[in-house]
N, C-alpha and C positions, 0 to 999 in steps of 0.2 A: 374732341374725340371721346367716345365712351371708354370708361375704365372697365376692362375685361378681366382683371385679376380675380382669382378665386371663383370664377363663373363655372357654371355647369357646361360641359362640352356640348350637350344637345342645345341648350339655350343659345350658346355662342354661334352654333351653326345656323339656327333659325334666324337669328339676328343678321348674320352675314347674308343669308339668302334674301331676307326681307330688304335690306339696304341695297343689295346688288340689283334686285328687280326694280326697286323704286328709281335708283339712279339710271338704270338702263332705259326705263320708260320715259324718264325726263329727257334724256339725251335723244332718244328716238323720236318723242313727240315734238320736240322743238327743232331738231337738226336734220332729220331724215325725211326727205320728200317722198310721199307715198300716195297712192291712189286712195280714195275714201273707203273702197271695199277692203283694201289691204289693211288700212288702219282699223277698221272694225274687227277684223279677224285677230290682229295682233293685240288690240286693246282688250278684247274679250279673253284672250289667253293670259294676259298679264294681271288684270284686275283681280281675278279670282284667287290666284296663288298669293298675291300680296295680302289680301284681307284674311286668307286662311293662315298664313304665317303669323300675322299680327295677333289673330285670335288664339293661336296655340301658345304664343308667349304670354298672353294674358291668362289663359287657363293654367299654365305652369306656375305663374306667380301666385295665383289664387290658392295654391296648396298650403301656403302659410296662413295661420289663423288671423294675423293682423292685416293680411292682404286679400281677404275674402271678397272685397268689392270688385276685384279684377275679374271675377267670374262673370258678373253681369256685364261688364265692359266687353269681355270676350264674346259673350252671346250677342251683343250689339254688332260687333264686327262680323260674327259668323252669319247673322241674318242678313246683314248688308251684302255679304259675299254671296249668299243664296239668292238674294234679289238680283244681283248682278249676273249670276248663272242663268237665271230665268230670262233676264233681259238679253243676254248674249244669244240664248237659244232663239229668241224671236228675230234677232238681227240676222243670225246665220241661217236660220231655216226659211224665213219669209222675205228676208232682204229689206225689212222695214224696221224703224226704230220707234216703237209705240211709246207714247207718254203715259197712257193708261194701260196697265197690265198687272198681273199678279206680282211682278217685281216691285211695284210701288210699295207694297206692304213691307217687304224687307228693307227698302230704302228709308221709309219713315219710322220703322221700329228702332232704329239706332238711338234716336233721342231718349225714349223712355228707358232703354236698357243702360245707356250711359248715366242717366239720372239716378237710377237705382244703385248702380255701381259706385259712382262718385260719392253719393251721400253715405254709403256704407264705409267709405274710406275715413270719414270724419270720426265716427264712433263717439259723438258727443250728443248731449241732450239739446233738442231744439228749443226747449222752453227756457233755457238760460238767457239772461238779458243780452249778452253778446250775440247769441244765436238769433234772437228775434230782431235785433238791429241789423244784423247782416242780411237776414231774410227780407226785411223791409227795403233795404238799400237795393238788393237785387230786384225785388218786385217793382220798385219805382223806376229803375232804369229800363227793365224789360217792357213795362207799360209804355214808357215814352218811346222806346225803339219801335214797338209794335204800332204805336199811333202814326209815327212818321213813315214807317214802312207801308202801312195801309194807305195813308194819304197820298204817298208818291206813286203807288202802283195800282190803286184800286180802279182808276179810270181805264187804264190800259188793259187790265185783266178783264174788266167788265165788257169792253169793246171787242177784245180779241176772242174771248170764249163766251160770248153772250148766248149763243145757241147750244153750248155744251157744258151743262152744269156739272157733269162728272169730272171733266177736265179742270174746271174751276175749283172743284173740291179737292182734287189732287194737288193743284198748286197751293191751296190754302194749308193742306196737310204738310207740304214741304216747309211753308212759312212757319207754321206752329212748331214743327220739329226743330227748325233752326232757332226759333225763339227759346225753345227748351235748352238747346245746346248753348245759346248765348247766356242763359241764366246760369248754367253750369260753369261757363268760362268766367263770368263775373265772380261766382262764388269761390272758384279756385284762386282767383286773383286777390280777393279780399282776405281770404283766410286759408292758409295752406294746411292740409291734413298733417297730423303729427308724424305719421309714419311715412310720409311721402317726401323723399329727398328733393332738394332744390332743382337738381337737374331733371328729375322725373316730372316735377311740376311744370317746368319750362316745356319739356317734350310733350306732355299731355295737353297743356294749353295751346301750344302750336298746332298740334293735330286737330283740336277742336275748331280752332280758327279757320284752318284750311278747309275743313268739312263744311263749316257754315258758309264760307264764300262759295264753295263749289255748288252747294244746294241752292243758294240764292241766285247764283248766275244761271244754273240750270233751269230753275222754276220761273224766274222772272225775266231773264234776258234772252233765253233760247225760244224763239217763236217759230219753231219748225226748222231752225237752221242748225241744230246740234247734231253732230255725228260722232259715234263711238270711236275712241282712239285718238280724239283730238287733244288739244292743249288742256281743255277743262278737266280731262281725266287725271292729269298730273296732280291736280289739287286733292282729289280723293285718294290717289295712290300715296302721296306724301303725307296726307292726313292720317291714313292707316299706319304708314310706316312710323310716324312719330309717336302714335299711340303704342305701337308694339315696342318701340324703343323705351317709352316711359315704363311699360310693364317690366321690361328687362332691368332697367335701372332701379325700379322699386324693389325687385326681388334681390338684387345685389346690395341694396342700401348704399350704393356708391355714387350714383348719379354721374353728372358730367364733371370734367375737370374744369370747375367753374372759374371763370376769369376774375381777377381782382376787381372789387368794386360791384360785383353782381348783386350781392345782398343789399348794398346801398341803392342800386337801381330798383330792386324789388320794393324796398321801403318807399322810395319816391313814387313808384307806380301805384302802390296801395293808397298813398296820400292823395294822389290825383283821383283815384277811383272813389275815395270817400267823399270827394267834392261833386262827383257826377250826379248823385240824387238832387242836389240843388240845381245843377245844370238841367237835369231832366224836368224840373218844375218850370224852369224858364222855357225849355223847348215846347212843353205842353201849352204854356200861355201863348207862345208865338203861334202854335198851330190853331188855337182858338181864334186868334186875331186874323189868321189867313183864311181859315175855313169857318166862316160865321154862319152859313146857311146850309141847309140840306142835311143829308145823312152824315156827311163827314163832320159838319159843324157839331151835330149832336155828340158824335163819337169823341170829337176833340174835347168837348166840354165835360163829358163823363170821365174821360181819361184824366183830364186836368184835376177834376174834383178828386178822383181816386188817388192821384199822385200827391196832391196837397194833403189829403187826409193821412195817407201813409207817412208823409214827412212829419206831420204834426205828432202822430203817435210815436215816430222815431225820436223826435226832440223831447217828448214827454219822458220816454224811457231813459234817454240820455240824462235828463235832469234828475230823475229819480236815482239813477246809477251814480251820478256825481254827488248827490246828497249822501248816499250810502258810503261812498268812498271817503267823503269828507269826515263823517262820523267815525269810520274805521281809522282814518289818519289821526283824528283827535285822540281816540283811545290808545293808539300806538304811541303818540307823543307822550301821553300822560303816563303810560306803562314804562316807557323808557326813562322818563324823569323819575319815577318811583324806583326803578332799578338802579339808576345812577345814585340816588340818594342812599339806597340800601348798601350799594357797593362802597360808597364813601364811609358809611357807618361801620361796615364790616372791616374795611381797610384800617379805620381808626382803632377798632377793637383788637384786630390782630396785631396791628402795630404796637398797641399798648401791651398786649401779651408778650410780644417779641422783645419789647424794651425791658420787661420786668421778669421774663422767664430765666430760669437758671440754665436751661439748655441753650446751645448756640444755634441760632437760626441764620442761615445765609442764602443768598441768591447768587448763582453763578451763570456766566455765559457759557455756551457749549464748549468753548476752549478752556474752561476752568477759571477764567478771570472772575474775581469777586466783584459783584455788583452791589451787594448789600450785606452787612454783618450786624447782628444785634450786639448791644453793649456787653453781653456776657462773654464776648470774645476776650475782653481784657482779663476777666476772671479765670477763664480756662487756659489761654495761651500767652497772656501778658501783653498783648498788643491792643491798642485802641483801634476801633473800627476804621477810623479815617486813615490809619497807616496801611491797611491791607486792601481797602477798596481800590479797584483798578489793578491790583496785583494778581498773579496767578497763584492759586491755592497750592499747586503742585510743589512750589518751592519749599514748603514747610513739611511736606509728607516725607516720612522716612523712606529711604531708598529701597529697602526690602519690601515695602508695602505699595510702592508707586505703581507697579504694573498691575497689582490686584485692583487698585482703585480705577486705573484707566480702563481695565477690561470691564469692570462693573458699569462704568459710564458708557462705554462703547456698545454694550449689549442691553442698555437700559431701554425698557419698553413701557412698563407701567410703574411700579414701585420696587425698590430694592433696598437692602440693608447691607452695609459694609463696615467692617471693623478694622481700623488702621491706626498708625501712630503719626502724630504731628510734633514738630519741634517747638518746645516752649521758648519764650524769649530768654529765659535763664539757662537754656541749653539742655534740659532734660526732655525726655519724650513723654507725651501724654496720649493715652489710648482713647480714642473716640469711637463711639458706635453711632453711625449716621444712617438716618432714613432718607433716602434720595427719591425725589418725585420729579419727573419731567413736566414742563409746562410747554404744550405744543402751540404752534401758530394755527389758528382755526382755518386759515385759507390754504396754506401749503401743507399743513400736517407735520411739518418738521419741528424739532425741539428748538424752542425759542430761548428758554431759560431752564435752569436746573435748581430746584429748591431743596435745601438740606436742613435737617434738624439733628444736631449732634449732642450727645451727652458724654460726660467723662466717665469711663469705665476702667480707669487706671487701677483703682483699688481692687476692683473685682478681678481684672486680669492678673494682678499681682497675687491676689489670693489663690486664683486658680493655679498659677505657676508654683506658688509655695506648696499648695496641696499636692500638685503633681510631684514635686520634688520630694515631699514627705512620703508619698506612696512609693516612689522609686527607692527612697532610702530604706523604707521598711522591707522592700523586696531584697535590697542589697544585704540588709541585716539577716534576713532569712536565708540568703544564699551564702552566708558566712564568709563575706568578703573581708579582707584585712581591716583591722580596727582603725589603723592610721588613715587609710583612705576614706573610711566612713566619717571619721571625725573632721577630716579636712573638708569633706563635702558639707557637713553641717555648719562649719564656719563660713563657707561660701554661701550657704542658704541664709545666714544672718546678713551677709552683705546685700543680698537681694531685698531683704526687708528694710534694712537701714543703709541706704546708699551713702557712701563716704565713711562709714564706721569701720572700725578694726575689731576683730574678735579673737579670742584665745580659749582653748580647752585645756584644762589641767586635771591630772589624776592625783588622787590622794594615795600616797604610799607612806604608811606610818604616820609621821608628823609633818610630812613635807608634801607640798603641791608640786608636781612635776609636769612641765610643759609637754604636751603631746601633739597639739595641732593649733594652727592659727591662720588668720587671713588678714592681709594688709599690715601686719605688725612689722615695724622696722627692725632691722637686724640687731641694732644696738639694744633695743628693748627686749628682743628675743633672747639675747645672751644674758642681759641683766636679770631677767625675770624667769630664767630657765627652772630654777628651783626656789620655792618660797616656803618659808616656815609658817604654819597656820597661826593666826592671831592678828590683832589689829595693826601691828607694824608690817604685815605683809600685804598691806593695801586692801582693796575691796574683796579680792579673792580670798585672802586669808581670813578677813573678818566674816565673810559669808560662811566659811567652813566652821569657824569658832562659834559663831552665833546660830548656825543651822537655819539661816533664813537669808533672803535676798538683801543686798546692801546696794543702795543707789546714792552716788555722789553727784549732785546736780551741777556743782561748780567746784572744779579741782583747784582753782587758784588759792583760796585761803589755806588749803591743806599742804600746798607745795612748800610752804615756808618752813615746815617743821618735820615733814616726812620725806625721806630720801626717795622712796618709790614714786610718790606723787610728784615730786619735783622733777624727776627724770621723765615722767610721762608728760608733764606740762611743757618741758623743754622740746618734746617731740610732737607738740600740737594737740595733745589730748586735753580736753576741757571738761569732760564728764565721763563717768564710768558706772557700769551696773554689773554686778556679779550675782549669779544665782547658783546655789549649791545643787549638785546632782544627787539624788537619792535613789537607792535600790528599792526593790519591792519590799524589803524588810526594814526600810527607812534607815539604812546605813549610808553615810556619806561616801560617795564614789569620787567626787572631784568637784570642779566648778566650771561654769561657762561665764565668760566675762566679755562685755561689749564696751569699746572705748569710742567716745564720740568727739568729733572735732569742734563741737560747739556746746554751750551750756544746754542742758537737756532735761525736760520734764516729760517723761514717757506717758503716752496716751494708753487708755485701757486696752484698746486694740493692739497696740504694740507690745504691751505687757503680756497679753495672751499669746501672741505669736512667739515672743521670746521664751515663754514658759513651755510652749509646744516644742520648740527646737531643743530646749534643755531636756525635756522628757525623752525625746528621741536619742539624745546623746546618752542619757542614763540607760536607756534600754539597749543601746548598742554596746555600751560598756559592760552592762550586767549579762547581756546575752554572750558576749565574748568571754567574760569570766566563767560563766556557767558552762559554755562549751569547752573551755580550756580544762575546767575541772572534770567535766564529763569525759572528755577525751583522755584525760590523765587516768581517771578511774576505769575507763574502758580498756586502757592498755597497761595499767599498773594495779598492783595488789593494794586494796584499801587499807589492809592492816599494816604491812611492812613498807609500802611505797616502792617495792621492787616491781620491775616489769612482770606482767602476767603472761599466761599462755598466748593471748591474742598478740601481744608485741613480740613474744619470743620467736615465733616462726619467721616474720619478716627480718628480724634482727639476725637470726641464724642464716637465712637465705642470703642476706648481704655479706655476711662473713664468708660464706661458701664462694660467692662471686669474687670476693677479694683474694681468697685462697687460690682460686683458679687462675688469677692474674699473677701468680708467682710470689705471693706474700707468705709463703710457708704453709704448713699443715694446719690442722684444727682439731681440737678435742672437745667432746661434750661430756660433762659430768652430771649424772642424775643423782641427786642427794635425797635420801629419805631418812627422817629421824627415827631412831629406835625407841620403842615404848612411849612415844609421845601420847598416844591415846590413854595410857594408864595415868600419866601425869595430868592430862586434861580432865579426865573423869574424876580423879581423886581430889585435885586441888581447885577445880573449877575453870570455867572458860576464861575468866579474867587473867588467871595465872598462865594458862595456855597461850593466850594472845600475847602477853608480855614476853613469854619465852620465845615465841616465834619472832617477835620484833628483835630480841637480842641475838637470836641465831642469824637473822638477816644481816644485822650489823656486823657480826663476826665474819660471815661469809664475804661481805663486801670488803672487809678489811684485809682478808688474806689473799686477795687477787689484785691485779693491776687495774689501772683506770681503763685500759683497752678491753678488758674482760667484762663479760655480762653475767649478772646474777639475776635470776628470775624465780618467782614462786609460782608453781604450776598446779598446786593442790594444797590440801590441809597442812601436811608437814613435808611436802615435796618441793624441792628446789632443783633448778637446772643451771649449770655454769657453762658458759661458752668461753673457751680459751683459744683465741686465734694465735697463730704462729707457733703452736706446740706440735712439731713434727716428729720429735723423738719420744719413744716410749718412756725412757728414764725421766725426761722433763715432765711428762704428764704424771708419772708416779709420784714425783716430788710434790706436784700441785695437789694430788689426791690426798697424800699423807698430810700436807699442810692443812687442808680442810678438816680432816678427821681430828687432827691434833687441836685445831682452834676450837672445835666444838666440844672436845672432851674436857676442856677447862671448866671449873665450877662456875655457875651462874647464880647471882643473888637476885631472886624475883619475889617481890612483896614479902621479904623476910625469909623466904625459903631458899636454901642452898640446894641448887639442882645440878645434877650431872647428867648430861645427855650424850648419847653416841649417835653415829650416823652410818648408814650403809651407802656406799657410793658405787655407781656403775659408770663405766667409761666406754665410749665409742670414739673411733678415730676416723678422720676424713683424710683420704678417700677410701681407706681400707674397709671400713664397715658400712659404708653407704655414701651415696652422692647427693642425697636430698635431706632436707631438714627433718622431715617426718621419720625417714628410716633411721637417721642418727639418734634422734630422741627415743624412738621406740627400742632400738637396740641397746642404748645406754640404760633404759628402763629394765630391759631383760637382764642386763649384767648386774643392775642394782638388786633385783630380786635373787639372783644367784648369791650375791654377797650377803643378803639378809638370811637366805636359807642356810648358808654355810657359816653362821655364827655372829653375824652382824658386826658393827664397828670396824668395818674393813671395806676395801674396794675390790672390784673385779673389772677386768677388760672383757668386752664382748667376744664371745666365741660362737661359732656357727652351731654348735650343739644346743645353744640356749633357745630352744623352740617351744618350751612348755607353754609360754603365754600365747604363742601363735596358735598352738594346738587347742588351748582352752578357748580362745576366741572363735575358732572354727566350730568347735563343739557348741558353743553358746549360739552361734548363728543357726546351726542345724536345729537345736532345740527350740529356737525362737520361731522358725518356720513351722515346726510341728505344733507348737503352742497356738499359733494363729489358726491352723487348720482344725485343731481340736477345740478352740475357744477356751483355753486354760486361763485367760486373764480375768482380773476382777477390777471393779471401779470402787474406790473408797472416796468419801466425800468429806472435805474439810470446810467447816463453816466460815463464812465471811460476815464480819460484824460491823454494824454502824457504831463508830466510836463515840458518837455524841450521847448515845443512850445505851450502848451495849446490847442493841437489839439485832437479831439475826436478819440479814438481808439477802442471803443466798449461800450457794456452795461452789467450791471448785472441785471438779472430778479429777482424781489422781489414779493413775494406772498402777496396778499391783500384779505381780507374777508369782503365784505359789507353785513352785516346782516339786514334783513328787520325790525326786532324788536329791536335788541341790537346795531344797528348802525355799524360803522367800528370797527371791533374786532382786537386788536393789535396781531401781530404774537407772541409777548412775552407771550400771554395768551394761544393761541390755539396750538402753536407748541409743548410746553411741553406735552400737553394733547395728541397730535397725536403721540409723541414718546413713551409715556407710553402705549398707547393702540395698538401700531403697525400700526396705520393708516398712519404713516409718509411715509411708502413705497409706498402705493397707491397714497398718495399726491404728493410724489416726481416724480412718473411716469407721473402724470397729468401735473406737471410743465414742465417736459422735452418735453412731447408731444405738449403742448401748445406753448412753446418757439419755437420749430421747425416749428410748423404750422405757427406762426407769421412771422418767417423768410421767409418761403415759400410765404406767402401772400405779403410781401414786394418785394420779387423777381418777383412775378407775376405782380406787379404793375409797374415794370420797374425800381425799385429802386436798389441801390447798397448797400445792408445791410452790417453792421459791425458785428463782432463776438458778440455773446450773452453768458454770463456766467450764469450757473444755480447752485444753492447750492444743494449738495447731502448729506443726513444724514448718519451717521455712521451705523445706522440700515439698510438703504437702501443698503449700500455698502456691509455689511455683509450678506445680504439676498441672494446675488449672482444673482439677476435679473437685475442689473444696465446695464450691457453691452447689454443684449438682448433687453431691453426697448429702449435704445439709438439707436441700430441698426434698430429696427422696426420703430421708428419714422423717422429716416433719410431715410429709404427706402420708407415708405409710402408717404412722402411729397417731395422726391427727392432733398433733401438738402445736399450739401457737408459737411463732418464732420469738415472741417476747420472753419465753421461759428458757431460751438458750442464748448463751454468750460465748464468743470465741476470743481466745487470748493468743496474740501473735507476738513474736520477738522482733526486735528492730531489724535483725538481718533479713526478715521476710520481705521488707519493702525497699531495701537499699539497692537491690539488683534492678527492679523494674517498678518504680513507684507508681507509674500510670496504670499498669496492669493491676497492681495491688489495689489501687483506689477503685478501679472498675469492679473488682471482686467484692470489695467491702461495700460498695454501693448496691451490688446485687444482693448481698446478704441483708443489708438494711432494708431493701425492698421486701424481703421475707419477714421482716420484723426482728432479725437477729442483730444484736449490737456487738461491737468489737472493742477490745482494749489492748494496749501495748503491755506485754509482759516483760519483766526483768528490765525495766527502763533504766538506762545509765550504764549497763554492763557492756554494751556494744558501742559502735560508732554512732552515737546519738545524733540525729539530724533534726533540728527543729524546723527546717524548711520543709522537709517531708512530712513531719508531724502536722504542720498547718494544712497540708493538702489532703490528708487522709480523713475519711469520715469515721473517726473513732470517738468513743464517748468517755474513755478514761485510760489511765495508765497505772501500772503496778511498780512500786518501788522494790528493788531486789532485796532479799533478806540480808545480803552482805552490807548494804548501806544502813539498814536498821540495826544490824549487829555492831556497826562501827559508831553508832551515835554516842556511846559512852566514852569513846576515845577520840573525839573531835570531829566525827562525821556529821554532826547535826547541821552544819552550815550547808553542805550539799543537799541533805534531805529537805531543808527549808527552801532552798533554791528550786528543787524539783517541784515541790508542792506549790510554790508561788507561781511558777511557770504554768503548771497544769491549770490552776484556778484562773489565770489570766487568759487561758485559751478555752475556758468553760469545760474543762475536763474534771471528772472525779478521780480520786486517788485511793488505791488500796495499798497498804503497807504489809509486806509479807514478813514472816519470821518473828512475830512479836512473842517474846518469851518472858518479859518481866514487866512488873507494874510501872517501873520507871520509864521503860520504853513506850508503854501505852500512854503515860502522862505526857511525855514529850511530844509524841505524835499527835495527840489530841490538841496540845497547845499550838503546835505548828499548823493545824487545820486539816489534817488528813481525814478524809471522809470515812473510809472503811479500813479494816485491818483483819489479818488472819494469822494464826500461829498457835503454838502449844499452850500459850497463856489461856486461850479460849477453849480449844479442843484439839485433840489429835484427829487425823482422818479416820472416819468411822465407816462401817459398811452400810449398805442400803437398808437392810433390815433394822438396824439400830436407828437410822434417821427416821424410818417410817413409824417406828414405835414412838419416838418423841413427837413427830408430827401429829400422830393420832391423839396424843395427850394434850395438844394445844400449846398456847404461849407459855404457860407455866413450865411445861416440859422443856420448852426451848431455853428458858433461863437455866434450867438444870443442866441441859446439854452444854451450855456455855460455861 
């Protein structure tokens, strides 16, 4: 049955009609008894639609480019159908069946059309040796068939149609047409067209055979006895039907549901057909023997000669083709031999490389079984290759990496790289980086084997892990995490580098090493080595501090006999130890880091470098912690007296207020101001004044309890917080005790001094419920005591509003001054300390008031910040400084950079960048001539927004520096994130250098230089301070030692006179 799946519905309908008509005709012609006239009518009506349907199927198949030959076959069927139409017309119109009529042209035209179509199906060159041999075979067989056909029928044709040469020509036309069809049939049988399915070939060959038999029987056997509609018509009908079926099958490329063994039968048929040329020669020789005389004898002889000549040519071609094939076979055998030899040599070469390569080369089955492993397996994993061949490689893969490796192999297409861990024979993990390449089966395309080349990347991965941990630790240091946690993490980092080793970190406190962190150290050793006195008797740690260099003991056993520390360590499995001193940036010893090894140890250079890196991190963490502790202390405590300052006072008082709210009694605030301190300070000098303040602080601390708080909030101003003081009499006693303690004589640098104090008192909750209001009202009461004779105390009363009135008046005058532009800028030089050369100026705001005289910035700046006027004031300062720079440039001078102070409120307002840009564009000044100075408080609130504004300023060319560094809550983590170029050391730190503050200044300078920042020291007033700062490495400085702040006109005059004038200015 034909396979009709995926067929076009129209083709399917045409095929069904065709087969139905052919079947009906066959049934009718054989089984239904009819009169001749009835058969003629029915035969005429059936033949035409059968050939038309077959032609339509051929035409539809010819629409495909590879099936264009079906068009000519369709035309052959069509012209045969037209011939049948003409023939039917004669039969039905005249009642006769003519042998000679125009219909004969259609009947004999089918052969040439079929020949053209079938040859087009081959699409091969006829000049190829195979094509020529096939053509010769077909020609030999056709000549032999024509010879015997002519010999058998020539006499009957000559006698029957002796007087009718046209009829005889018609019969010969049928014969030659059938010979052409026979040639096509033989060609199809010997060589099937490439695009013609087997089923289509069988159908087409069957149709041609039926048509040949029908034509021969009609032309040679029907001597006036043929009637249309007879059994002979069934051959034509089914011949056309089979050709139409072949066209349908060819268009679907499906063919018949071929029975098993059909291909074997076709091959056998072709083999028999290949023998027919030789049979044809025999047949021709027999004809020569039978027909020796006459015309038939001559024809037989000529045909025999022609057949033999063709056979000889065919054999010659076969011999030539065989010789060519033998030569090709020899070349192929030689090439394969050379290829095999080359493969063997390559296999030897690669095998030699694999045997001596440091990388591990393995072959695996698709399931992971090891097929081959190079000798380097023993070096990398500790196994001999013979131990693992035949085993699954997955058993050695770390469980956490197993799924990654399986996924890589499952998705493997070309080449891939995978990094994973495998277990060494000794139990530790080895990191391998493996290049994986599949080896495919050339026939099935499936993976036959997997080739792997692995190298040990354990050291690289360990370095990456250590570097990652180092960066994380740096971030943790910058985030100010607790020192103990950081040092514990560093000890753990040592454990990563030295598996099995123990480590300990110790800090130097005086003459003792104190244990602060460890990893893996037994509890007994932890207790015994908690505190070690520096020196050789304190083991490697004490020796490292004493010698200020690393100490390495390769073998502990010889030392254990005479040193108790070494003996104790030896008993706990320690066989070697290495201690490294930790140095600060100023090369002071901070402590030690010690590693204890369970075996004798000689450190490699790489291990020494790693250990030193960890030790440097530990020193950085300790130094950073100490610096931050000092900075935090100085930010919240007075540098001179060590008392809490105003920054710490507010939260302390707020906490005391919360406790008072919870029923712990009342609270009193005492504001203490020394009388005539300025006179003492000016007459006897700052050194005496500072010592006096320290003595006053000590006495104030001594006359209150430990629960009370004493803070210094100004030059000679102190605040006392006395929690639990609910009664007025109790507070009076405390105030008198303070006054009395201060009136006692003080001996300061040989001077006997007597100082008095004015004290103001505010009570909670009577005088206020907030820390600010209590301090402010105590301050008001203190001023009342001072105005009323000093050396006394006063309680706050509501009528004490003079200060408040003064503040409001100052605020009003400040607004008017901004409107009128009453402010001025003075410029204080900044000097390069290395050569005392001028490097720029700081713009300082001054306010000359017509009635109140010169008003100190210490008075009006706080008011401006409280009222928000500081933003408008800051914008005026920026614009005026840029205008002045433009004026100097217009005068032909070469101005230096000018720094302006920016308040935290101005920074938070978000208008800073725009005001700077507008000023620079208005006056055409390059940004490099302007610097901004911000306090630490400006970036604590929103460091990211601060960084964005500073980046925008840097894009304008304006640089930024941190002002008054160390006076606030210094944050080194924020400092690392901000695009600043320098920082300024507050004048209070510089002033305290003579009294022990040099360590803090050194730490700040060291930190700044480590972060590539320059340093400006403010408030330099003595040559001693200058020399110390220069020795510590401060880049720049400013202060009265160099110059007081001067006006723009004076600066311009000095700039106009050149560098010599600058020296004079300084």
